[in-house]
N, C-alpha and C positions, 0 to 999 in steps of 0.2 A: 628486700624488694620494696620499691617505692611505688605508691599509687599517685597518679597525677593526671593532669589534663593539659592538653595543648590547644591553644586557641590560634586559629589562623584567620587573619583578616585579609580580605581581597579588596583591592581597589579596581573597579571596572569603570570604563567610560559608559555612562548610562545610555547614551543615545545609540551607541554601537551594540551594547548588550541587549537593549530592548528590541532593536531591529532583528538581531539574530534569534531572539526568542520568538518573535512574531513569525519569522520565516520558517523556523522549525515547527511551530504550531501549525502553520498553514500546510506544510508538507505532510505532517501526520494526519491532519484532517482530510486532505485530498487523496491520501493513499488508497482508500477503498472506494473513492467516488466512482459511481457508475459500474461498479464491479458486478452487481447483479444483472444489469442489462447486458453487459458484455458476455457474461456467462450464458444467459438465455440465448443470445444471438449465436454464440459459438456452438451451443448444444443443438440448436435448430439446424444450423449449417451442416453439422456432422451427421445428424440423423437423416437429413435430406440426402446426403451423399450415400449413406448406407442403404437407404430405400432405393435410390437410383441404381446402385451397384447390384442390389438383389434383383431388381427388375431385369437388368441386363443379363445377369447370370441365368435367370429363369428362361429368358428368350433364347439363350445359346443352346 
């Protein structure tokens, strides 16, 4: 059994590679942007709907 190492050299066009890294980084950073505010808004909307439905049920 032989022990060894393999080295792989990649040649990339730096301008394209750097642009793709920046775009990927931006996507990851923006993934959770405003998530808390959207959650709060959705929660309030759904609780308001539940309250209104309960009021209508009580009146029936």
